[in-house]
SERO-4910 file (N, C-alpha, C, O; in steps of 0.05 Angstrom, whole numbers):
BEGIN
 pado doro    nc1    nc2    nc3   cac1   cac2   cac3    cc1    cc2    cc3    oc1    oc2    oc3
  Met    A  -1002   -412   1378   -977   -413   1364   -974   -389   1346   -992   -383   1331
  Ser    A   -953   -375   1348   -948   -351   1333   -941   -357   1304   -928   -378   1299
  Gly    A   -949   -340   1285   -942   -344   1257   -912   -341   1252   -902   -352   1233
  Asp    A   -898   -326   1269   -869   -322   1266   -854   -347   1270   -832   -350   1258
  Lys    A   -864   -366   1286   -849   -390   1291   -847   -408   1267   -830   -425   1266
  Lys    A   -864   -404   1247   -863   -420   1223   -838   -415   1207   -828   -433   1193
  Asn    A   -826   -391   1210   -802   -384   1195   -777   -395   1207   -756   -395   1194
  Ile    A   -778   -406   1231   -754   -416   1244   -741   -438   1228   -716   -439   1225
  Asn    A   -756   -456   1217   -745   -478   1202   -735   -470   1175   -721   -486   1161
  Lys    A   -741   -446   1166   -733   -437   1139   -705   -424   1140   -694   -419   1118
  Ile    A   -694   -419   1163   -668   -407   1165   -647   -427   1157   -645   -449   1169
  Gln    A   -631   -420   1137   -610   -438   1128   -584   -422   1125   -584   -398   1119
  Glu    A   -562   -436   1130   -536   -424   1126   -530   -423   1096   -537   -441   1081
  Val    A   -518   -401   1088   -510   -398   1060   -480   -389   1060   -470   -380   1080
  Gln    A   -468   -393   1037   -440   -384   1033   -440   -363   1011   -450   -368    989
  Leu    A   -429   -339   1017   -427   -318    998   -398   -310    994   -382   -311   1013
  Ser    A   -391   -301    970   -365   -291    964   -367   -264    952   -386   -258    937
  Gly    A   -348   -246    958   -349   -220    946   -328   -202    959   -310   -211    973
  Arg    A   -330   -176    953   -311   -156    963   -324   -140    986   -348   -132    984
  Val    A   -309   -136   1007   -319   -120   1030   -314    -90   1023   -292    -82   1016
  Val    A   -336    -75   1026   -334    -46   1020   -348    -30   1043   -364    -41   1057
  Met    A   -340     -5   1046   -353     13   1064   -372     30   1048   -364     40   1027
  Lys    A   -396     33   1057   -416     48   1042   -434     64   1062   -441     54   1083
  Lys    A   -440     88   1054   -458    105   1071   -487     96   1066   -496     94   1043
  Leu    A   -501     90   1087   -529     82   1085   -547    103   1098   -539    118   1115
  Ser    A   -571    103   1088   -592    121   1098   -583    150   1098   -588    166   1117
  Glu    A   -569    158   1077   -558    185   1075   -580    206   1078   -601    205   1066
  Gly    A   -574    226   1095   -592    249   1099   -613    244   1121   -629    261   1126
  Ser    A   -613    220   1133   -632    214   1154   -618    212   1181   -593    213   1182
  Lys    A   -633    209   1202   -622    206   1229   -606    179   1230   -589    176   1247
  Ser    A   -613    161   1213   -600    134   1213   -575    133   1196   -564    112   1193
  Glu    A   -567    156   1185   -543    156   1167   -519    145   1181   -513    152   1204
  Arg    A   -505    127   1167   -481    114   1179   -464    102   1157   -474     96   1135
  Asn    A   -439     98   1163   -421     82   1146   -424     53   1154   -421     46   1178
  Ala    A   -430     36   1135   -434      8   1141   -414     -9   1126   -405     -2   1104
  Val    A   -407    -32   1138   -390    -52   1124   -409    -68   1107   -429    -79   1118
  Met    A   -403    -71   1082   -421    -85   1063   -405   -107   1049   -381   -105   1046
  Leu    A   -419   -128   1042   -407   -149   1025   -420   -146    998   -444   -151    994
  Gln    A   -403   -138    978   -412   -134    951   -407   -160    935   -384   -166    929
  Thr    A   -429   -175    929   -426   -199    913   -430   -191    884   -433   -168    877
  Lys    A   -430   -211    867   -433   -205    839   -460   -193    833   -463   -177    814
  Asn    A   -481   -201    849   -508   -193    843   -520   -171    861   -538   -157    853
  Lys    A   -510   -169    886   -523   -152    906   -503   -145    928   -484   -160    933
  Ala    A   -509   -123    942   -493   -116    966   -510   -121    991   -534   -115    992
  Tyr    A   -497   -132   1011   -510   -139   1037   -495   -125   1060   -470   -123   1059
  Val    A   -509   -115   1080   -497   -106   1104   -484   -130   1117   -497   -150   1121
  Leu    A   -458   -127   1124   -443   -149   1135   -439   -145   1165   -429   -125   1174
  Arg    A   -447   -166   1180   -443   -165   1209   -434   -193   1218   -441   -213   1205
  Lys    A   -419   -194   1240   -412   -220   1251   -434   -228   1271   -445   -210   1285
  Met    A   -440   -253   1272   -460   -263   1292   -449   -256   1320   -426   -263   1326
  Gly    A   -466   -243   1335   -458   -236   1362   -440   -212   1364   -432   -203   1386
  Gly    A   -433   -200   1341   -416   -177   1340   -431   -151   1345   -455   -151   1345
  Asn    A   -416   -129   1348   -428   -103   1351   -442    -95   1325   -429    -94   1304
  Pro    A   -468    -88   1326   -482    -81   1302   -475    -53   1291   -481    -46   1268
  Phe    A   -462    -36   1307   -456     -9   1299   -428     -4   1290   -423     11   1272
  Lys    A   -409    -17   1302   -380    -13   1295   -365    -39   1302   -364    -47   1325
  Asp    A   -352    -50   1281   -336    -74   1285   -310    -70   1270   -308    -73   1246
  Ala    A   -289    -63   1286   -263    -57   1274   -252    -81   1258   -238    -77   1238
  Ser    A   -257   -106   1267   -247   -129   1252   -259   -131   1224   -246   -141   1206
  Leu    A   -284   -123   1221   -296   -123   1195   -287    -99   1178   -282   -102   1154
  Glu    A   -283    -77   1191   -273    -53   1176   -246    -58   1165   -239    -47   1144
  Met    A   -229    -74   1179   -202    -80   1169   -203    -96   1143   -183    -98   1129
  Leu    A   -225   -109   1137   -228   -125   1113   -236   -109   1088   -238   -119   1066
  Ala    A   -242    -83   1092   -250    -66   1070   -230    -67   1047   -206    -64   1051
  Gly    A   -241    -72   1023   -224    -74    999   -214   -102    993   -202   -107    973
  Lys    A   -220   -121   1011   -210   -148   1008   -233   -166    999   -256   -161   1004
  Ser    A   -226   -188    985   -245   -208    977   -247   -229    999   -227   -238   1009
  Ile    A   -272   -237   1005   -276   -257   1025   -296   -278   1016   -311   -274    997
  Thr    A   -297   -300   1030   -318   -320   1028   -328   -324   1057   -312   -328   1075
  Ala    A   -354   -322   1061   -365   -323   1088   -389   -342   1088   -404   -345   1069
  Thr    A   -392   -355   1111   -415   -372   1116   -432   -360   1138   -421   -350   1158
  Gly    A   -458   -359   1134   -475   -347   1154   -504   -348   1146   -512   -364   1129
  Ile    A   -519   -330   1158   -548   -329   1153   -555   -303   1138   -547   -281   1146
  Leu    A   -571   -306   1117   -579   -284   1101   -608   -277   1108   -626   -294   1107
  Asn    A   -613   -251   1114   -640   -242   1120   -644   -215   1105   -635   -194   1115
  Arg    A   -657   -216   1083   -662   -194   1065   -635   -181   1057   -620   -193   1041
  Asn    A   -628   -157   1067   -603   -145   1059   -582   -146   1080   -561   -132   1079
  Leu    A   -586   -164   1101   -567   -167   1123   -555   -195   1121   -569   -215   1119
  Phe    A   -528   -196   1122   -514   -222   1123   -500   -224   1149   -481   -209   1155
  Leu    A   -509   -243   1166   -497   -248   1192   -477   -270   1189   -484   -294   1186
  Ala    A   -451   -263   1189   -430   -283   1184   -423   -298   1209   -418   -287   1230
  Lys    A   -421   -324   1205   -413   -342   1226   -383   -347   1223   -368   -350   1243
  Glu    A   -374   -349   1199   -346   -354   1192   -338   -338   1168   -352   -337   1148
  Ile    A   -315   -324   1170   -305   -308   1148   -276   -316   1141   -259   -320   1159
  Arg    A   -271   -320   1116   -245   -327   1106   -236   -308   1084   -251   -304   1065
  Glu    A   -213   -297   1087   -202   -279   1067   -192   -295   1043   -177   -314   1047
  Asp    A   -200   -288   1019   -192   -302    995   -164   -292    987   -157   -268    990
  Ile    A   -148   -310    978   -120   -303    970   -117   -305    940    -96   -299    929
***
C-alpha cells in the first residue's frame, strides 16, 4: 500500500471568498505566466476550475476584479473550484 493513499481521506471541500485578480507568477523563469488568482483576506491562491484548462480559462479571466465565493478543494496554493458564485 502506497503512503500517498493515506492522504485521500484528508481531502475536504472548503469554501473561500475573495477577489479574483490576475498576477504574474514565476517571473523571469521559463514558467512565467499570468495566472488567475483568488485573493482572500489572508492569502492568494491560484484559481482553477475542476476539469478546466490549467493554462488558460477565459471564463475565470472574465471574473478578474470581481468578488466571488467558491467551493472546492484546496491544495497548498492551488484552489480547484467546483462551484463559483459571483458576490453581489
